[in-house]
C-alpha positions in Angstrom: 107.3 106.2 141.3 105.9 103.5 139.0 107.8 102.8 135.8 106.0 103.0 132.5 107.7 99.8 131.3 105.4 96.8 131.0 106.1 94.1 133.5 105.7 90.4 132.9 102.8 90.3 135.4 101.0 93.0 133.5 101.3 91.1 130.3 100.0 87.9 131.9 97.0 89.8 133.3 96.2 91.4 129.9 96.4 88.1 128.0 94.2 86.4 130.6 91.2 88.1 128.9 92.0 86.4 125.5 89.5 83.5 125.9 86.7 85.9 126.9 87.5 88.4 124.1 87.7 85.6 121.5 84.3 84.3 122.4 82.8 87.9 122.4 84.3 88.9 119.0 83.5 85.5 117.4 79.8 85.9 118.6 79.8 89.5 117.3 81.1 88.4 113.8 78.4 85.6 113.7 75.7 88.2 114.4 77.0 90.4 111.6 77.1 87.4 109.2 73.5 86.3 110.0 72.2 89.9 109.9 71.2 89.9 113.6 73.3 93.0 114.2 71.6 95.3 111.7 73.5 98.4 112.9 76.8 97.0 111.5 77.4 96.6 107.7 77.8 92.9 106.6 81.2 91.4 106.1 82.5 92.3 102.6 82.3 89.1 100.5 85.8 89.3 99.2 87.3 89.1 102.7 84.7 86.8 104.3 86.6 83.6 103.7 89.8 85.1 105.1 88.0 86.4 108.2 86.4 82.9 108.8 89.8 81.2 108.3 91.5 83.5 110.7 88.8 83.0 113.3 89.3 79.2 113.1 92.8 79.6 114.5 92.6 78.9 118.3 95.1 81.6 119.2 93.5 84.5 117.2 90.3 86.5 116.7 89.5 89.2 114.1 88.2 92.6 115.2 87.4 94.2 111.9 87.8 94.0 108.2 87.1 95.9 105.0 87.0 94.6 101.4 88.0 97.9 99.7 85.1 100.1 98.8 85.7 101.4 95.3 84.6 105.0 94.6 84.4 106.9 91.4 85.2 110.6 90.7 84.8 112.5 87.5 88.0 114.3 86.7 89.1 114.2 83.0 86.7 111.3 82.5 86.4 108.8 85.3 89.1 108.3 88.0 88.5 105.2 90.1 90.1 104.6 93.5 89.4 102.7 96.6 90.5 102.5 100.3 92.1 99.1 100.2 91.5 95.6 101.7 92.4 95.1 105.4 91.7 93.0 108.5 92.6 93.5 112.1 93.2 90.7 114.6 94.5 90.0 118.1 96.6 87.0 119.0 96.9 85.2 122.3 100.3 86.6 123.5 101.1 83.6 125.6 100.6 81.1 122.7 103.8 80.0 120.9 101.9 79.7 117.6 101.1 83.4 117.8 104.6 84.6 117.3 105.3 82.0 114.5 102.0 83.0 112.8 102.8 86.7 112.9 106.4 86.1 111.6 105.2 83.8 108.7 102.3 86.0 107.6 104.6 89.0 107.6 107.1 87.2 105.4 104.2 86.2 103.0 102.9 89.8 102.8 106.3 91.1 101.9 105.9 89.4 98.5 103.1 91.8 97.6 103.6 95.3 96.5 101.5 97.1 99.1 100.6 94.5 101.6 101.9 94.6 105.1 101.3 93.8 108.8 101.6 96.5 111.5 101.2 96.3 115.2 98.3 98.2 116.8 99.7 99.0 120.3 96.9 101.5 120.9 94.5 98.5 120.9 96.7 95.9 122.7 100.3 94.6 122.5 99.0 91.6 120.6 96.8 93.3 118.0 97.7 93.9 114.3 96.3 95.3 111.2 97.0 93.6 107.9 96.7 95.7 104.7 96.2 93.3 101.8 95.9 95.7 98.8 95.6 99.5 98.2 94.3 100.9 95.0 96.6 103.4 93.5 95.4 106.7 92.0 94.3 106.1 88.5 94.5 102.4 88.7 91.7 100.6 86.9 89.2 98.8 89.0 89.8 95.5 87.2 93.6 95.7 87.9 93.1 96.6 91.5 90.4 93.9 92.0 92.7 91.3 90.5 95.6 92.2 92.7 93.4 92.3 95.8 91.7 89.0 95.0 95.0 87.2 94.4 96.5 88.5 97.7 93.3 87.6 99.7 93.2 84.1 98.2 96.9 83.4 98.9 96.7 84.7 102.5 93.5 82.7 103.1 95.2 79.6 101.7 98.2 80.3 104.0 95.9 80.6 107.1 94.2 77.3 106.2 97.5 75.5 105.8 98.8 77.0 109.0 95.7 75.7 110.8 96.2 72.2 109.4 99.7 71.8 110.9 98.6 72.9 114.4 
């Protein structure tokens, strides 16, 4: 009977696909940015710089992102809410920089009220979702946008600095 535990050889086999997957996802993002892939919505402008900075890291590629679509409902006037800013990525599990990057970005995100990084084991053992900001019920759009923009800018700066020291 085969154990359900992941063995080292399984991990090496899975991470062997990283170079191919990075090429494929990078090409996919480029098609979205240029409008070639018209079935997909364009990258949200407020997270575009972060997505580009992340994809410049040699051990990481992004899989999806959202800039936080804001919706309005009428209930005792206007109640504004959104679904938050987020980005998903996969790291090369055999790269020593991957673990350091995940640890450092986790530490940075802990300085923000609702930002966090969570593993996505349903996708792969090396995939994560980063929530950058979530709009609270009743929070004004301007306040939410300011918090989201500050977090996105600081995380983007962190990623660029991390890239410089590689």
